[in-house]
C-alpha positions in Angstrom: -20.2 -4.0 12.1 -16.6 -4.1 11.1 -15.3 -6.9 8.8 -11.7 -8.0 8.5 -10.0 -7.3 5.2 -6.6 -7.7 3.6 -5.3 -5.6 0.8 -2.1 -5.9 -1.1 -1.0 -3.2 -3.5 2.0 -2.7 -5.7 3.7 0.7 -6.0 5.6 1.8 -9.1 9.4 1.1 -8.7 10.4 4.7 -9.7 9.3 6.1 -6.3 11.8 7.3 -3.8 11.7 5.8 -0.3 10.0 8.9 1.1 7.3 8.8 -1.7 6.7 5.2 -1.1 6.2 5.7 2.7 4.0 8.7 2.0 1.7 6.7 -0.2 1.4 3.8 2.3 0.7 6.4 5.0 -2.0 8.0 2.9 -4.0 4.7 2.7 -3.3 3.9 6.4 -4.8 7.3 7.4 -7.7 6.8 5.0 -8.6 3.5 6.8 -8.2 5.1 10.3 -10.2 8.2 9.4 -13.2 6.0 8.2 -13.4 4.4 11.6 -11.3 1.4 10.6 -8.6 -0.3 12.6 -5.2 -1.4 11.2 -4.4 -5.0 12.4 -1.1 -5.5 10.5 1.1 -3.6 8.1 3.9 -5.3 6.1 6.3 -3.9 3.6 7.4 -6.7 1.4 9.9 -4.4 -0.5 10.9 -4.4 -4.1 10.0 -7.6 -5.9 10.0 -8.9 -9.4 6.6 -9.0 -11.1 5.3 -12.2 -12.7 4.7 -10.2 -15.9 5.3 -6.6 -17.0 2.7 -4.0 -15.9 2.9 -0.6 -17.5 6.3 -1.6 -19.0 7.7 -2.2 -15.4 9.1 -5.5 -14.3 9.4 -4.7 -10.5 7.3 -3.0 -7.9 7.1 -2.3 -4.2 4.7 -4.6 -2.5 2.8 -3.7 0.6 0.2 -5.6 2.7 -2.4 -4.0 5.0 -4.7 -6.1 7.2 -7.5 -4.0 8.7 -11.0 -4.0 10.0 -13.5 -1.6 8.3 -17.1 -1.1 7.4 -18.1 -2.9 4.2 -19.2 0.4 2.5 -15.6 1.8 2.9 -14.0 -0.8 0.5 -15.5 0.8 -2.6 -14.1 4.2 -1.6 -10.7 2.7 -0.9 -10.5 0.9 -4.2 -11.6 4.1 -6.1 -8.7 5.9 -4.5 -6.3 3.0 -5.5 -7.4 3.4 -9.1 -7.0 7.2 -9.0 -3.5 7.1 -7.5 -1.0 6.9 -10.3 1.6 5.5 -7.9 -0.4 2.2 -7.5 0.0 -0.2 -10.4 -2.0 -3.1 -9.0 -4.1 -3.9 -5.9 -6.2 -6.7 -4.5 -8.6 -6.4 -1.5 -10.5 -9.3 -0.1 -12.6 -10.0 3.0 -11.1 -12.5 5.4 -13.3 -15.5 6.4 -12.7 -17.3 9.7 -10.1 -19.6 8.2 -8.2 -16.8 6.6 -8.2 -14.9 9.9 -6.8 -18.0 11.7 -4.1 -18.4 9.1 -3.1 -14.7 9.2 -2.9 -14.7 13.0 -0.8 -17.9 12.8 1.5 -16.3 10.2 1.9 -13.1 12.3 2.8 -15.1 15.4 5.4 -17.1 13.4 6.9 -13.9 12.1 7.2 -12.5 15.7 8.9 -15.7 16.8 11.4 -15.5 14.0 12.2 -11.9 14.8 12.8 -12.8 18.5 15.4 -15.4 17.5 
């Protein structure tokens, strides 16, 4: 059975646009190859960090919402830790309330884009 997950990761700010997209694509492909399904992908862009991480005060934020097998999450997080381009990440399982909220948030974003 596939569970719904959301992961946010922060990429180091020294990456070029191509390197950043390459890194995001690597993790998207990893999810798809494991039999997962990407529900939503958002690039939040370059943002200021709340506190310095590895002597950096900014980072590229990216959000992935996906459905995957629970055993896959461990593999995904190991790859986050091994990739030197990722400075922080957080992955969590969405419960029914979080799913409703994320669907509502996505529909609000679509409405704003249409205006």
